[in-house]
N, C-alpha and C positions, 0 to 999 in steps of 0.2 A: 329944726323944730323938734324932731324926735318923737318916739312912741310914748304915749301917755302912760301905759302900764310899765314900760321900762323905767320911766321917771319915778313911779311909785316904788318899784323894786329897789331903785338906787336911793330911795328916801329923799328925792328932790321934790316930790309932791306928797302932801299928806294923804293918809288913808287910815281908816279904822281897821287895823289888822286883827284878824281872828286867829290865824295860825300861820306859822312860818317855819320852814326848815331849810336845809341847804339848797334844795331844788325848786320848791314851790312856795307860793304866797297866797293866802286867802284873806280877802278884805270885804267889808260891807259895800254893797252897791250904793252909789249916791242917789239913784233913782229907783228905790225898791219897788218891786211888783208883788211882794208878799211880805208878811211880817218878818220873816227871815229871808234875806236875799244876799248871798255872798257871791263873789267872783273868785274862782280858783284858777290860778295862772301858773305856768312854768316861769321860773326866773329868767331862763334863757329866752331870747326873742325868737319865737316861731310864729309865723304869720297866721296859720289856721290849721284846723284838722285836715284840710285838703292838701297841706304841704307834704312833700315826700317824707316817708319814714316817720310819720307822726303817730303811728299806732301804739307804740310803746308809751309815749307820753300820755296818750288818751287813757290807757290802762292805769298809769300812775295817778292821773287826775282823779279817776274814780276811787282809787285807794285812799287818796287824801280826803275825798268826800266821806268815805266810810269812817275815817278817823274823826271827822267833825261830828258825824252822827253819833258815834259811841261817846265821844267827849262831852257832847251837849245833851245826850239822851233824847235825840229827835226820833220820832216814830215814822211819820210819812213825809216824803220829800220828792222833789222833781229835779232832774239834771237836764240842762239844755245847752246845746251848742248852736251858735249861729255861724253861717258860712257865707262867704261872698258879700254881696251888697247888703245882706241882712246883718253883717258883722260890723258894728259901729267902730270898734277899735281893732286895727289889724295886728293883733297879738292874740295867739290862741288863748281862749278862756272858756270856762264852763260855768254856767249859772247854776247855783244851788239855791232852790226855793223851797220854803217850808212854812207851815202854819197859816195857810190862807187859801183863798179861792182859786189861785193860779195853779194849784196842784192838780 
């Protein structure tokens, strides 16, 4: 079956991509909880922020979020990680939410 986000990275599933570089992909969440709701993921499959040695990737995810903020001129935003049973897709990802009541 495979990881849903890995299939998006491999372009085997469609996604509305907002940003992409060699290591990260940012795309719109298909079930947004705010007017702007992106998922920021590493292209390499890492299960969660609870995975060993994930700290550097987490820092890089935040750097990608800052690029989005500057590039789109966003003022207020929220960054969220879900871990364990709260994480719907077992591929490390950070939610970027802006422009709504979920902030």
